[in-house]
N, C-alpha and C positions, 0 to 999 in steps of 0.2 A: 793373900795379897797384902803387901806392905804399902803403906801410904803415909805421907806426912806433909804438912803445910807449914811454911814459915813466913814471917813478915819481917822486912827490914826497911825502915823508913817508909817510903811510899810504895815499895815493891811487895808483891805477894806472889809466891809460886808454889806449885804442888808437884810432887813426884810420886807416881804410882808404879809399883813393881809387881809384875805377875811372877808366877813360879817358873816361867821359861826365860831363856836368855834373850836379851835384846840384840838385834843385828843392825849394824850400820853398813851401808854400801861403801863408805869411805871414812877416813878418820875425820873427827870433828874437834875443833877447839872450843872449849867452854870456859867462860868467865863467870865468877860468882863473887858477890860481896855481901857480907852480913855479919851477924853476931857469931862469936866463936862456936857456940853450941850448934847453930844452924849450919855453918860451913863444915864442921866436923861430921855432922849427920849426913849432909849431902855427899861428902867424900866417901863415907862408908857405903852409902847406897850406890854411888857410881862404881866403887870398887867391886861390889857384888854383881854388877851387870856387865862391866866392860873392863878391858885392859886400860889402865889409867896411867899416864905419864905426866909428872909435874913439869910444867914449863916455867912457872914462877909463882911466888906467893908473897904476900906482905901482911904484916900485922900492925894494928894500931891499938889504942887504948881500949876501944870497945868493939871494933870491927876487924874482920879478917878478909883478905882477898885471896882468891884462888884462880889460877889460870892453868888448865890441864888440856891434854890431848886424849881424846877417847877413841878407842878402836875396838872392833869386835874381837872376841877371844877365839 
């Protein structure tokens, strides 16, 4: 099982991935904001679980924003 936790400003979140595929009953839009390392790691984890389509992204000096559409494979 893969797991990681990251903190960005006042936010904290954890993603845990089991060896099986996650299933969604419909597509889901997801927004994330955080440090470059955290967002890159999140994206890699999402890519391993779902079909991910970029809707938009933005980068700043120290943070990155990600807006994606997640679908079951």
